[in-house]
PASEBA-1860 file (N, C-alpha, C; in nm, 3 decimals):
! residues 318
1> MTTTPDLT> -1.093/-3.738/1.997/-1.005/-3.609/1.975/-1.069/-3.473/1.944 ~ -1.067/-3.368/1.974/-1.111/-3.252/1.939/-1.063/-3.200/1.795 ~ -1.154/-3.177/1.705/-1.097/-3.129/1.558/-1.109/-2.962/1.538 ~ -0.991/-2.913/1.505/-0.992/-2.778/1.483/-1.074/-2.746/1.367 ~ -1.168/-2.637/1.426/-1.237/-2.591/1.275/-1.172/-2.496/1.184 ~ -1.214/-2.515/1.062/-1.150/-2.413/0.972/-1.229/-2.281/0.976 ~ -1.180/-2.159/0.950/-1.228/-2.039/0.942/-1.364/-2.024/0.879 ~ -1.357/-2.087/0.784/-1.489/-2.071/0.704/-1.636/-2.124/0.795
9> ELLADSPS> -1.606/-2.223/0.864/-1.707/-2.310/0.959/-1.716/-2.204/1.083 ~ -1.606/-2.177/1.144/-1.605/-2.091/1.254/-1.644/-1.956/1.272 ~ -1.663/-1.887/1.152/-1.692/-1.761/1.107/-1.813/-1.762/1.027 ~ -1.896/-1.866/1.010/-1.993/-1.867/0.900/-2.099/-1.777/0.904 ~ -2.125/-1.717/1.047/-2.238/-1.618/1.076/-2.183/-1.512/1.139 ~ -2.047/-1.472/1.125/-1.990/-1.364/1.175/-2.017/-1.258/1.087 ~ -2.040/-1.114/1.133/-2.088/-1.010/1.077/-1.977/-0.952/0.977 ~ -2.022/-0.891/0.881/-1.941/-0.841/0.785/-1.962/-0.676/0.728
17> NWGKWGAD> -1.864/-0.620/0.718/-1.881/-0.475/0.667/-1.863/-0.470/0.515 ~ -1.852/-0.584/0.428/-1.816/-0.560/0.287/-1.913/-0.500/0.232 ~ -1.895/-0.410/0.133/-2.004/-0.322/0.072/-2.058/-0.219/0.135 ~ -2.030/-0.195/0.244/-2.086/-0.078/0.340/-2.035/0.050/0.277 ~ -1.921/0.054/0.231/-1.878/0.186/0.168/-1.852/0.170/0.033 ~ -1.919/0.100/-0.021/-1.913/0.059/-0.165/-1.808/-0.035/-0.218 ~ -1.830/-0.088/-0.331/-1.749/-0.214/-0.385/-1.610/-0.188/-0.395 ~ -1.557/-0.054/-0.404/-1.419/-0.025/-0.427/-1.352/0.005/-0.296
25> DEVGSLNY> -1.409/-0.003/-0.184/-1.355/0.059/-0.048/-1.216/-0.046/-0.025 ~ -1.124/0.024/0.030/-1.007/-0.059/0.077/-0.950/0.009/0.207 ~ -1.036/0.104/0.303/-0.992/0.130/0.405/-1.079/0.100/0.514 ~ -1.189/0.023/0.490/-1.297/-0.042/0.584/-1.324/0.058/0.688 ~ -1.293/0.026/0.826/-1.386/0.115/0.924/-1.304/0.226/0.965 ~ -1.204/0.241/0.884/-1.151/0.372/0.906/-1.227/0.491/0.837 ~ -1.318/0.464/0.758/-1.432/0.535/0.717/-1.496/0.599/0.839 ~ -1.511/0.536/0.963/-1.579/0.576/1.081/-1.533/0.726/1.126
33> LTAEQVLS> -1.397/0.736/1.100/-1.311/0.829/1.156/-1.344/0.983/1.051 ~ -1.439/1.018/1.058/-1.479/1.155/0.989/-1.439/1.255/1.058 ~ -1.457/1.373/0.989/-1.406/1.517/1.045/-1.447/1.539/1.177 ~ -1.572/1.498/1.212/-1.637/1.513/1.342/-1.557/1.440/1.441 ~ -1.498/1.305/1.422/-1.406/1.213/1.504/-1.275/1.298/1.533 ~ -1.216/1.363/1.428/-1.094/1.408/1.441/-1.092/1.516/1.533 ~ -1.191/1.632/1.524/-1.215/1.714/1.579/-1.243/1.703/1.736 ~ -1.307/1.569/1.763/-1.353/1.541/1.888/-1.208/1.508/1.956
41> GVGLIRKG> -1.119/1.439/1.878/-0.983/1.414/1.916/-0.903/1.535/1.956 ~ -0.907/1.611/1.880/-0.826/1.755/1.903/-0.871/1.801/2.019 ~ -1.002/1.817/2.057/-1.052/1.878/2.178/-1.022/1.826/2.284 ~ -0.936/1.687/2.301/-0.892/1.630/2.413/-0.742/1.688/2.457 ~ -0.681/1.759/2.344/-0.557/1.813/2.397/-0.557/1.908/2.518 ~ -0.489/1.899/2.620/-0.503/1.979/2.752/-0.379/2.051/2.772 ~ -0.265/1.946/2.770/-0.122/1.989/2.807/-0.018/1.994/2.696 ~ -0.053/1.944/2.573/0.042/1.940/2.465/0.138/1.855/2.499
49> ALFTLQRL> 0.138/1.748/2.577/0.222/1.639/2.587/0.216/1.565/2.451 ~ 0.337/1.503/2.400/0.344/1.425/2.274/0.398/1.279/2.343 ~ 0.353/1.167/2.276/0.396/1.036/2.304/0.408/0.938/2.156 ~ 0.533/0.944/2.145/0.537/0.832/2.008/0.528/0.701/2.065 ~ 0.475/0.633/1.981/0.442/0.483/2.010/0.534/0.373/1.938 ~ 0.623/0.414/1.834/0.686/0.334/1.769/0.810/0.290/1.872 ~ 0.817/0.149/1.846/0.956/0.084/1.904/1.073/0.099/1.819 ~ 1.182/0.121/1.900/1.305/0.131/1.802/1.337/0.028/1.711
57> IGDPDGDP> 1.365/0.062/1.604/1.439/-0.011/1.490/1.594/-0.028/1.508 ~ 1.605/-0.157/1.543/1.753/-0.188/1.559/1.805/-0.151/1.710 ~ 1.696/-0.189/1.805/1.725/-0.182/1.940/1.835/-0.271/1.967 ~ 1.934/-0.207/2.024/2.062/-0.292/2.096/1.994/-0.398/2.178 ~ 1.894/-0.412/2.234/1.826/-0.516/2.325/1.755/-0.607/2.247 ~ 1.750/-0.591/2.125/1.657/-0.673/2.021/1.530/-0.621/1.968 ~ 1.493/-0.677/1.872/1.355/-0.639/1.802/1.271/-0.725/1.797 ~ 1.150/-0.736/1.873/1.059/-0.859/1.890/1.004/-0.863/1.756
65> VWPGRSPA> 0.982/-0.972/1.694/0.902/-0.991/1.535/0.842/-1.111/1.555 ~ 0.738/-1.142/1.467/0.654/-1.253/1.461/0.780/-1.378/1.439 ~ 0.762/-1.492/1.497/0.855/-1.601/1.434/0.860/-1.644/1.322 ~ 0.966/-1.661/1.256/1.005/-1.670/1.113/1.045/-1.536/1.048 ~ 1.016/-1.432/1.094/1.064/-1.287/1.060/1.197/-1.277/1.113 ~ 1.278/-1.207/1.059/1.418/-1.154/1.105/1.393/-1.014/1.121 ~ 1.476/-0.950/1.243/1.486/-0.822/1.263/1.529/-0.725/1.150 ~ 1.510/-0.615/1.146/1.573/-0.539/1.039/1.735/-0.532/1.077
73> TREMILDE> 1.810/-0.505/0.972/1.934/-0.489/0.963/1.965/-0.382/0.888 ~ 2.063/-0.302/0.974/2.103/-0.185/0.895/2.247/-0.180/0.853 ~ 2.269/-0.120/0.733/2.398/-0.113/0.660/2.462/0.006/0.647 ~ 2.587/0.044/0.687/2.624/0.158/0.662/2.696/0.174/0.513 ~ 2.646/0.271/0.421/2.705/0.295/0.318/2.818/0.370/0.286 ~ 2.804/0.488/0.351/2.909/0.580/0.364/2.927/0.648/0.487 ~ 3.051/0.670/0.526/3.095/0.739/0.660/3.223/0.812/0.645 ~ 3.281/0.848/0.741/3.392/0.930/0.742/3.521/0.840/0.682
81> SHWDEGGD> 3.529/0.715/0.716/3.619/0.624/0.681/3.633/0.622/0.516 ~ 3.538/0.650/0.457/3.570/0.633/0.310/3.635/0.769/0.238 ~ 3.666/0.845/0.320/3.752/0.960/0.277/3.889/0.968/0.329 ~ 3.911/0.839/0.408/4.038/0.801/0.446/4.134/0.790/0.338 ~ 4.267/0.796/0.344/4.369/0.759/0.235/4.329/0.664/0.174 ~ 4.329/0.644/0.033/4.281/0.538/-0.043/4.136/0.493/-0.045 ~ 4.047/0.585/0.015/3.911/0.544/0.024/3.831/0.572/-0.097 ~ 3.706/0.558/-0.111/3.664/0.607/-0.229/3.518/0.695/-0.235
89> GPAFPGGL> 3.547/0.773/-0.106/3.430/0.875/-0.110/3.440/0.973/-0.200 ~ 3.286/1.002/-0.258/3.284/1.088/-0.379/3.337/1.246/-0.327 ~ 3.393/1.301/-0.449/3.447/1.407/-0.415/3.330/1.531/-0.461 ~ 3.296/1.649/-0.340/3.222/1.712/-0.388/3.285/1.865/-0.401 ~ 3.243/1.950/-0.470/3.286/2.090/-0.462/3.282/2.137/-0.321 ~ 3.392/2.193/-0.253/3.398/2.250/-0.144/3.414/2.146/-0.048 ~ 3.443/2.027/-0.070/3.492/1.920/0.024/3.385/1.860/0.114 ~ 3.234/1.867/0.097/3.152/1.793/0.163/3.183/1.646/0.174
97> HYADDKIN> 3.171/1.618/0.295/3.137/1.462/0.339/3.011/1.434/0.380 ~ 2.979/1.301/0.386/2.823/1.284/0.440/2.831/1.119/0.491 ~ 2.727/1.087/0.549/2.696/0.936/0.592/2.579/0.913/0.531 ~ 2.564/0.788/0.482/2.454/0.724/0.416/2.423/0.585/0.482 ~ 2.306/0.527/0.476/2.303/0.393/0.528/2.174/0.324/0.455 ~ 2.132/0.225/0.495/2.009/0.160/0.426/1.960/0.040/0.517 ~ 1.846/0.016/0.541/1.802/-0.124/0.603/1.727/-0.226/0.521 ~ 1.748/-0.326/0.577/1.681/-0.443/0.499/1.571/-0.493/0.609
105> AFLQGSTQ> 1.445/-0.489/0.578/1.356/-0.505/0.703/1.216/-0.565/0.664 ~ 1.156/-0.666/0.718/1.030/-0.701/0.702/0.928/-0.594/0.699 ~ 0.834/-0.550/0.637/0.758/-0.451/0.637/0.652/-0.439/0.776 ~ 0.639/-0.583/0.806/0.550/-0.601/0.941/0.668/-0.642/1.062 ~ 0.784/-0.593/1.051/0.895/-0.623/1.132/0.888/-0.525/1.245 ~ 0.833/-0.417/1.268/0.855/-0.309/1.374/0.694/-0.278/1.401 ~ 0.692/-0.148/1.464/0.557/-0.107/1.469/0.491/-0.069/1.353 ~ 0.357/-0.120/1.327/0.332/-0.110/1.186/0.182/-0.124/1.178
113> YDALGHVW> 0.137/-0.077/1.067/-0.008/-0.115/1.002/-0.037/-0.216/0.936 ~ -0.122/-0.307/0.959/-0.155/-0.438/0.860/-0.233/-0.352/0.755 ~ -0.209/-0.408/0.640/-0.287/-0.379/0.518/-0.445/-0.481/0.531 ~ -0.536/-0.426/0.525/-0.672/-0.495/0.512/-0.674/-0.625/0.426 ~ -0.593/-0.637/0.337/-0.562/-0.766/0.253/-0.467/-0.851/0.303 ~ -0.421/-0.831/0.431/-0.314/-0.912/0.482/-0.341/-1.064/0.507 ~ -0.471/-1.066/0.560/-0.489/-1.218/0.587/-0.638/-1.251/0.522 ~ -0.635/-1.358/0.509/-0.782/-1.406/0.460/-0.828/-1.542/0.475
121> YDGRIYNG> -0.946/-1.591/0.420/-0.973/-1.733/0.429/-1.059/-1.767/0.309 ~ -1.100/-1.871/0.267/-1.214/-1.905/0.161/-1.198/-1.801/0.032 ~ -1.050/-1.776/0.024/-1.047/-1.717/-0.126/-1.068/-1.563/-0.128 ~ -1.110/-1.506/-0.027/-1.151/-1.340/-0.056/-1.081/-1.294/0.081 ~ -1.033/-1.165/0.050/-0.988/-1.062/0.118/-1.092/-0.988/0.169 ~ -1.048/-0.875/0.234/-1.137/-0.767/0.276/-1.231/-0.726/0.152 ~ -1.349/-0.702/0.195/-1.449/-0.639/0.100/-1.479/-0.730/-0.032 ~ -1.445/-0.862/-0.025/-1.486/-0.964/-0.110/-1.397/-0.979/-0.236
129> YDARTTVG> -1.264/-0.896/-0.215/-1.184/-0.892/-0.334/-1.114/-1.042/-0.335 ~ -1.104/-1.088/-0.458/-1.026/-1.217/-0.500/-0.893/-1.233/-0.417 ~ -0.895/-1.329/-0.347/-0.740/-1.344/-0.292/-0.611/-1.346/-0.395 ~ -0.661/-1.387/-0.529/-0.559/-1.397/-0.638/-0.513/-1.249/-0.667 ~ -0.592/-1.136/-0.609/-0.527/-1.014/-0.613/-0.420/-0.997/-0.515 ~ -0.368/-1.087/-0.439/-0.268/-1.061/-0.374/-0.113/-1.115/-0.424 ~ -0.136/-1.180/-0.545/-0.030/-1.238/-0.614/0.085/-1.131/-0.648 ~ 0.204/-1.139/-0.628/0.295/-1.053/-0.654/0.311/-0.908/-0.582
137> GLEKASVE> 0.205/-0.891/-0.488/0.197/-0.781/-0.417/0.035/-0.729/-0.419 ~ -0.022/-0.667/-0.316/-0.156/-0.647/-0.303/-0.219/-0.551/-0.392 ~ -0.290/-0.593/-0.500/-0.354/-0.500/-0.601/-0.480/-0.417/-0.538 ~ -0.529/-0.491/-0.444/-0.672/-0.443/-0.357/-0.607/-0.431/-0.208 ~ -0.677/-0.364/-0.141/-0.672/-0.362/0.015/-0.528/-0.364/0.065 ~ -0.432/-0.295/-0.008/-0.286/-0.294/0.043/-0.293/-0.187/0.146 ~ -0.174/-0.169/0.217/-0.145/-0.064/0.295/-0.159/0.078/0.263 ~ -0.138/0.103/0.123/-0.134/0.215/0.059/-0.254/0.329/0.087
145> PIAQRGVA> -0.380/0.261/0.057/-0.506/0.352/0.081/-0.489/0.401/0.214 ~ -0.434/0.319/0.336/-0.457/0.364/0.453/-0.344/0.491/0.506 ~ -0.233/0.451/0.400/-0.141/0.570/0.436/-0.178/0.675/0.366 ~ -0.233/0.687/0.270/-0.293/0.789/0.185/-0.388/0.868/0.257 ~ -0.469/0.792/0.335/-0.579/0.866/0.421/-0.539/0.914/0.544 ~ -0.453/0.840/0.614/-0.413/0.878/0.762/-0.525/0.843/0.844 ~ -0.488/0.838/0.978/-0.583/0.792/1.081/-0.567/0.899/1.201 ~ -0.674/0.964/1.247/-0.662/1.050/1.349/-0.826/1.058/1.410
153> GRAVLLDM> -0.826/1.070/1.559/-0.933/1.059/1.630/-0.907/1.059/1.772 ~ -1.043/1.038/1.851/-1.035/1.032/1.983/-0.982/0.871/2.013 ~ -0.885/0.851/2.095/-0.838/0.725/2.143/-0.845/0.707/2.294 ~ -0.870/0.585/2.309/-0.836/0.563/2.501/-0.756/0.450/2.515 ~ -0.672/0.453/2.630/-0.593/0.367/2.660/-0.667/0.267/2.755 ~ -0.663/0.153/2.714/-0.732/0.030/2.830/-0.598/-0.055/2.864 ~ -0.562/0.000/2.992/-0.443/-0.089/3.051/-0.445/-0.188/3.103 ~ -0.463/-0.301/3.042/-0.522/-0.439/3.128/-0.384/-0.487/3.186
161> ARFRDVAH> -0.268/-0.472/3.201/-0.169/-0.495/3.264/-0.211/-0.427/3.413 ~ -0.230/-0.299/3.427/-0.248/-0.232/3.542/-0.385/-0.279/3.627 ~ -0.484/-0.278/3.523/-0.610/-0.326/3.565/-0.600/-0.477/3.629 ~ -0.522/-0.567/3.605/-0.499/-0.698/3.658/-0.383/-0.679/3.739 ~ -0.318/-0.578/3.789/-0.243/-0.551/3.894/-0.120/-0.634/3.872 ~ -0.070/-0.631/3.735/0.071/-0.716/3.694/0.152/-0.627/3.625 ~ 0.280/-0.676/3.616/0.372/-0.583/3.559/0.355/-0.617/3.371 ~ 0.316/-0.742/3.367/0.276/-0.785/3.229/0.197/-0.902/3.233
169> LGAGETFD> 0.107/-0.902/3.135/0.035/-1.038/3.094/0.110/-1.135/3.048 ~ 0.074/-1.263/3.086/0.156/-1.379/3.052/0.109/-1.448/2.932 ~ 0.218/-1.528/2.888/0.165/-1.603/2.739/0.024/-1.665/2.753 ~ -0.021/-1.651/2.652/-0.181/-1.696/2.646/-0.272/-1.639/2.738 ~ -0.257/-1.557/2.781/-0.339/-1.509/2.884/-0.468/-1.409/2.810 ~ -0.592/-1.435/2.820/-0.689/-1.362/2.743/-0.784/-1.289/2.824 ~ -0.850/-1.183/2.732/-0.937/-1.112/2.798/-1.034/-1.088/2.670 ~ -1.167/-1.035/2.701/-1.260/-1.003/2.607/-1.317/-0.867/2.622
177> HTDLEKCA> -1.438/-0.837/2.539/-1.480/-0.688/2.535/-1.542/-0.659/2.677 ~ -1.603/-0.745/2.760/-1.648/-0.724/2.880/-1.531/-0.681/2.963 ~ -1.413/-0.734/2.960/-1.295/-0.698/3.032/-1.241/-0.577/2.990 ~ -1.257/-0.511/2.881/-1.215/-0.407/2.825/-1.332/-0.286/2.901 ~ -1.456/-0.323/2.891/-1.546/-0.236/2.955/-1.522/-0.210/3.094 ~ -1.473/-0.327/3.174/-1.440/-0.328/3.333/-1.342/-0.244/3.335 ~ -1.215/-0.245/3.267/-1.084/-0.181/3.261/-1.120/-0.029/3.237 ~ -1.193/0.019/3.156/-1.246/0.133/3.106/-1.312/0.215/3.246
185> AAQGIEIR> -1.394/0.127/3.326/-1.467/0.167/3.419/-1.377/0.203/3.531 ~ -1.294/0.101/3.555/-1.205/0.135/3.647/-1.109/0.253/3.635 ~ -1.058/0.292/3.501/-0.999/0.406/3.485/-1.078/0.539/3.497 ~ -1.204/0.532/3.490/-1.290/0.635/3.502/-1.317/0.701/3.346 ~ -1.309/0.596/3.239/-1.352/0.668/3.108/-1.453/0.566/3.040 ~ -1.517/0.629/2.942/-1.604/0.541/2.857/-1.573/0.516/2.727 ~ -1.570/0.400/2.675/-1.534/0.367/2.552/-1.657/0.404/2.453 ~ -1.646/0.492/2.375/-1.758/0.566/2.297/-1.736/0.496/2.160
193> PRDILLIR> -1.872/0.510/2.096/-1.858/0.474/1.960/-1.752/0.555/1.858 ~ -1.675/0.464/1.783/-1.584/0.506/1.688/-1.438/0.556/1.761 ~ -1.429/0.518/1.882/-1.300/0.525/1.943/-1.207/0.437/1.888 ~ -1.066/0.495/1.888/-0.961/0.398/1.848/-0.901/0.368/1.989 ~ -0.894/0.217/1.967/-0.857/0.135/2.108/-0.716/0.105/2.115 ~ -0.640/0.144/2.200/-0.517/0.121/2.239/-0.515/0.036/2.393 ~ -0.467/-0.114/2.355/-0.452/-0.182/2.474/-0.324/-0.225/2.509 ~ -0.279/-0.224/2.638/-0.154/-0.234/2.695/-0.152/-0.370/2.769
201> TNHLDLFF> -0.078/-0.453/2.728/-0.039/-0.579/2.803/0.102/-0.602/2.860 ~ 0.192/-0.504/2.812/0.333/-0.495/2.833/0.408/-0.634/2.831 ~ 0.336/-0.737/2.746/0.394/-0.853/2.719/0.530/-0.880/2.666 ~ 0.561/-0.773/2.603/0.706/-0.759/2.508/0.812/-0.752/2.641 ~ 0.777/-0.710/2.733/0.872/-0.701/2.869/0.948/-0.832/2.850 ~ 0.866/-0.935/2.845/0.936/-1.051/2.871/1.030/-1.086/2.750 ~ 1.017/-1.054/2.626/1.114/-1.062/2.520/1.256/-0.997/2.578 ~ 1.228/-0.873/2.604/1.368/-0.815/2.663/1.429/-0.884/2.776
209> QDSESFYG> 1.335/-0.952/2.871/1.404/-1.037/2.984/1.479/-1.151/2.903 ~ 1.405/-1.217/2.829/1.449/-1.358/2.791/1.397/-1.392/2.647 ~ 1.460/-1.342/2.537/1.414/-1.377/2.424/1.393/-1.509/2.362 ~ 1.468/-1.586/2.409/1.474/-1.739/2.389/1.354/-1.811/2.472 ~ 1.321/-1.778/2.576/1.201/-1.835/2.650/1.075/-1.767/2.575 ~ 1.079/-1.643/2.575/0.972/-1.565/2.491/0.919/-1.644/2.360 ~ 1.001/-1.685/2.282/0.968/-1.764/2.169/0.914/-1.886/2.216 ~ 0.963/-1.959/2.309/0.947/-2.081/2.317/0.792/-2.107/2.347
217> DFCEPGLV> 0.745/-2.212/2.267/0.586/-2.246/2.293/0.509/-2.098/2.267 ~ 0.547/-2.022/2.170/0.496/-1.885/2.132/0.345/-1.873/2.138 ~ 0.297/-1.801/2.237/0.154/-1.754/2.234/0.141/-1.634/2.323 ~ 0.112/-1.524/2.240/0.110/-1.383/2.315/-0.028/-1.400/2.374 ~ -0.053/-1.290/2.487/-0.181/-1.277/2.534/-0.256/-1.176/2.455 ~ -0.378/-1.182/2.464/-0.476/-1.067/2.374/-0.608/-1.098/2.395 ~ -0.720/-1.030/2.321/-0.802/-1.032/2.300/-0.844/-1.187/2.239 ~ -0.957/-1.250/2.279/-0.971/-1.379/2.227/-1.150/-1.382/2.177
225> YSPELVKW> -1.166/-1.463/2.065/-1.262/-1.460/1.968/-1.404/-1.500/2.053 ~ -1.512/-1.451/2.022/-1.629/-1.496/2.044/-1.742/-1.415/1.969 ~ -1.853/-1.478/1.932/-1.964/-1.409/1.835/-1.984/-1.278/1.913 ~ -1.990/-1.287/2.036/-2.036/-1.165/2.132/-1.934/-1.027/2.103 ~ -1.804/-1.089/2.119/-1.674/-0.973/2.088/-1.714/-0.921/1.958 ~ -1.705/-0.999/1.883/-1.729/-0.951/1.726/-1.823/-0.841/1.708 ~ -1.961/-0.866/1.765/-2.066/-0.797/1.749/-2.039/-0.649/1.835 ~ -1.982/-0.674/1.927/-1.959/-0.571/2.019/-1.848/-0.451/1.945
233> FQDKEIPN> -1.762/-0.516/1.867/-1.665/-0.443/1.790/-1.742/-0.390/1.671 ~ -1.812/-0.441/1.580/-1.905/-0.405/1.513/-2.013/-0.299/1.575 ~ -2.092/-0.311/1.673/-2.177/-0.209/1.725/-2.110/-0.088/1.767 ~ -1.988/-0.097/1.823/-1.912/0.027/1.857/-1.879/0.094/1.759 ~ -1.851/0.027/1.643/-1.801/0.088/1.513/-1.630/0.119/1.528 ~ -1.573/0.033/1.580/-1.431/0.052/1.638/-1.364/0.063/1.495 ~ -1.281/0.164/1.461/-1.212/0.205/1.353/-1.064/0.113/1.349 ~ -1.004/0.134/1.462/-0.860/0.069/1.480/-0.825/0.019/1.627
241> LVTDTIAN> -0.768/-0.107/1.596/-0.709/-0.162/1.725/-0.565/-0.149/1.742 ~ -0.536/-0.092/1.845/-0.392/-0.053/1.835/-0.337/-0.141/1.980 ~ -0.224/-0.248/1.977/-0.174/-0.305/2.100/-0.028/-0.299/2.101 ~ 0.027/-0.344/2.205/0.161/-0.349/2.229/0.222/-0.497/2.204 ~ 0.142/-0.557/2.151/0.190/-0.731/2.092/0.221/-0.728/1.953 ~ 0.279/-0.833/1.919/0.324/-0.856/1.779/0.192/-0.891/1.694 ~ 0.089/-0.926/1.754/-0.021/-0.989/1.655/-0.165/-0.961/1.717 ~ -0.159/-0.879/1.795/-0.297/-0.793/1.838/-0.409/-0.871/1.911
249> EVTTDPHN> -0.388/-1.033/1.935/-0.487/-1.102/1.999/-0.402/-1.224/2.038 ~ -0.463/-1.311/2.105/-0.429/-1.416/2.151/-0.387/-1.521/2.071 ~ -0.262/-1.551/2.036/-0.228/-1.603/1.901/-0.296/-1.732/1.868 ~ -0.301/-1.830/1.950/-0.380/-1.947/1.951/-0.521/-1.965/2.021 ~ -0.633/-1.945/1.975/-0.763/-1.952/2.058/-0.761/-2.075/2.148 ~ -0.778/-2.053/2.259/-0.764/-2.166/2.352/-0.892/-2.236/2.366 ~ -1.003/-2.166/2.282/-1.129/-2.248/2.308/-1.159/-2.330/2.175 ~ -1.089/-2.313/2.058/-1.097/-2.401/1.938/-0.966/-2.415/1.875
257> GVALVLHN> -0.838/-2.358/1.903/-0.719/-2.416/1.845/-0.702/-2.325/1.731 ~ -0.766/-2.241/1.676/-0.736/-2.180/1.558/-0.662/-2.047/1.571 ~ -0.562/-2.034/1.483/-0.455/-1.915/1.500/-0.531/-1.803/1.435 ~ -0.512/-1.692/1.497/-0.559/-1.572/1.460/-0.686/-1.515/1.411 ~ -0.777/-1.580/1.505/-0.923/-1.566/1.448/-0.970/-1.430/1.436 ~ -0.925/-1.338/1.515/-0.964/-1.189/1.491/-0.895/-1.111/1.399 ~ -0.796/-1.147/1.346/-0.736/-1.101/1.207/-0.826/-1.124/1.114 ~ -0.915/-1.221/1.123/-1.013/-1.247/1.027/-1.162/-1.205/1.053
265> ALMRNLGI> -1.191/-1.204/1.190/-1.317/-1.169/1.218/-1.318/-1.025/1.234 ~ -1.228/-0.967/1.263/-1.251/-0.817/1.277/-1.174/-0.755/1.163 ~ -1.046/-0.789/1.100/-0.984/-0.711/0.982/-1.033/-0.757/0.855 ~ -1.035/-0.878/0.846/-1.102/-0.916/0.700/-1.225/-0.921/0.681 ~ -1.320/-0.924/0.805/-1.475/-0.909/0.778/-1.540/-0.783/0.811 ~ -1.461/-0.721/0.897/-1.507/-0.578/0.949/-1.434/-0.454/0.897 ~ -1.318/-0.497/0.851/-1.232/-0.382/0.807/-1.172/-0.302/0.928 ~ -1.154/-0.344/1.018/-1.076/-0.288/1.144/-0.949/-0.276/1.111
273> AFTEICDL> -0.890/-0.157/1.122/-0.722/-0.162/1.100/-0.658/-0.192/1.234 ~ -0.563/-0.289/1.201/-0.468/-0.327/1.311/-0.328/-0.281/1.315 ~ -0.297/-0.202/1.437/-0.166/-0.158/1.458/-0.108/-0.243/1.572 ~ 0.036/-0.287/1.547/0.083/-0.359/1.619/0.237/-0.307/1.666 ~ 0.308/-0.401/1.757/0.430/-0.360/1.851/0.434/-0.236/1.873 ~ 0.331/-0.189/1.944/0.358/-0.039/1.978/0.436/-0.025/2.117 ~ 0.478/0.055/2.149/0.558/0.078/2.273/0.480/0.191/2.358 ~ 0.400/0.135/2.460/0.286/0.210/2.529/0.316/0.252/2.664
281> EKLADDCA> 0.463/0.213/2.707/0.491/0.208/2.844/0.479/0.400/2.886 ~ 0.562/0.483/2.823/0.565/0.616/2.874/0.425/0.663/2.875 ~ 0.337/0.629/2.782/0.216/0.678/2.788/0.140/0.626/2.900 ~ 0.124/0.482/2.926/0.071/0.431/3.041/0.102/0.485/3.174 ~ 0.241/0.524/3.173/0.286/0.574/3.312/0.220/0.730/3.321 ~ 0.227/0.780/3.223/0.160/0.938/3.228/-0.007/0.914/3.253 ~ -0.050/0.829/3.198/-0.192/0.808/3.220/-0.228/0.769/3.353 ~ -0.144/0.699/3.410/-0.165/0.642/3.569/-0.140/0.761/3.643
289> ADGVYEFF> -0.039/0.852/3.611/-0.004/0.960/3.692/-0.105/1.068/3.698 ~ -0.174/1.085/3.563/-0.270/1.203/3.567/-0.412/1.157/3.562 ~ -0.441/1.033/3.550/-0.582/0.991/3.555/-0.637/0.999/3.430 ~ -0.578/1.066/3.300/-0.644/1.073/3.194/-0.613/0.986/3.102 ~ -0.698/0.901/3.054/-0.690/0.796/2.946/-0.743/0.815/2.823 ~ -0.777/0.924/2.796/-0.817/0.953/2.646/-0.754/1.084/2.592 ~ -0.751/1.054/2.469/-0.639/1.182/2.407/-0.666/1.156/2.252 ~ -0.595/1.245/2.191/-0.602/1.242/2.026/-0.477/1.173/1.997
297> YVAAPLKI> -0.526/1.088/1.904/-0.429/0.994/1.823/-0.417/1.023/1.692 ~ -0.275/0.992/1.619/-0.280/1.053/1.477/-0.167/0.952/1.444 ~ -0.176/0.895/1.322/-0.093/0.823/1.255/-0.090/0.799/1.094 ~ 0.004/0.779/1.038/0.017/0.738/0.906/0.122/0.656/0.861 ~ 0.099/0.538/0.828/0.199/0.420/0.783/0.270/0.473/0.679 ~ 0.394/0.425/0.627/0.450/0.478/0.512/0.373/0.430/0.389 ~ 0.390/0.535/0.280/0.292/0.494/0.149/0.396/0.383/0.084 ~ 0.353/0.270/0.077/0.433/0.162/-0.006/0.343/0.094/-0.086
305> HRATGAPV> 0.375/0.105/-0.224/0.281/0.062/-0.328/0.283/-0.104/-0.326 ~ 0.125/-0.163/-0.295/0.098/-0.286/-0.287/0.143/-0.360/-0.179 ~ 0.193/-0.296/-0.080/0.231/-0.352/0.054/0.145/-0.422/0.128 ~ 0.202/-0.560/0.209/0.080/-0.619/0.294/0.094/-0.513/0.438 ~ 0.187/-0.434/0.459/0.192/-0.360/0.583/0.284/-0.247/0.545 ~ 0.322/-0.160/0.673/0.393/-0.069/0.659/0.446/-0.008/0.797 ~ 0.585/0.004/0.813/0.615/0.068/0.946/0.519/0.203/0.963 ~ 0.517/0.233/1.100/0.456/0.369/1.149/0.501/0.418/1.274
313> NPVVIK> 0.489/0.539/1.304/0.521/0.602/1.458/0.433/0.677/1.489 ~ 0.292/0.612/1.539/0.199/0.689/1.592/0.226/0.793/1.699 ~ 0.151/0.897/1.697/0.167/0.992/1.797/0.040/1.013/1.881 ~ 0.052/1.022/1.989/-0.053/1.063/2.073/-0.020/1.201/2.150 ~ -0.129/1.282/2.148/-0.117/1.417/2.205/-0.236/1.437/2.317 ~ -0.182/1.466/2.444/-0.272/1.469/2.563/-0.290/1.617/2.579
END
C-alpha cells in the first residue's frame, strides 16, 4: 500500500522566498509588482474595455464554495414594508425612507484573495512566522497587508479549456507549467517574468449544471505539483495566480495523494498570492474574438483586520 507523504517530507527541498524582502514582509511575491510592472500593464490598454472578474454573491443559480463552507446569505433589515401601518421604520425629518441589508458570509466564500498565512505545515506560515500567530486571527501575513498594498500589473489569460478544445476541464484534470507555455504559444503571447497569471478552466460550469454531482467525489482540475513547476514559478517571479476554480490547483494530487500541495509550495513557501473563484468567461470570449490575451489587471481585496482572506472584484482593462 502506498503511503501518502506529509508536506514536510514532500517539500523538504522546495525553494523558499522567506526573508527575501525582509523578516517583517507579509505580501511576498507581490513585491515583484513594482511601479515598472504597473506602468507596463497600463501600456497594454488599447480599447478601454473593462471586465470585472468577481462572481455574483447570492447568485439565484447558487454560489460555488469549498465543501464545508456555506454560501453567503443576505438579510433585509429595512424596506418599504417597515413604514406600513404599524411598522417600525425610523422617522426622519422630511419623510425619508430607505432600504438596508446585511450578509453573513465566509470571507473565502466568493471571489477572493487568500492571505499568505492562510495555509501552513510544520508549524510555520509564510516568511517563517509561527503558526501560533493565527490563533484568534492572523497577527502576521493576514489579507490586510495585501489589501493595503493593492495589486496591479501586466497579466495574461491562459485559456486552458479552449487550448484543449473543451467547454470545461473535468474533475481531477491536471496541467503543468509546460502546458501553460504551450497554451501561451498557441495564443500568440509570451509569459514574461513578473506576469500575473489568469488561468481559465470553466470547471465551475459543471456546478451550475448539477451542483450535487459537482460536489460528489470533489476534486477540481488545475495545476499539479512537481519540483520543476515550483522552480518555474520561482524563476518567472510570478506574483499572483488567478483562477476560476475554488482552490486554484488540482484538489488532491494524483501522484502522491496530498491535498493542496501548491497552496504550500507556492503560497506558503514562495509568497505567491492566490485569487480564486473568478468569472473569466466574458474576458475569455473577448480574448478569443480579438486575439489579445495580455492586459492590465488591478485588484484590491477588502481591508479586513487579521483575516485569512477577503472578497475582491478584480478588474481587467484591455
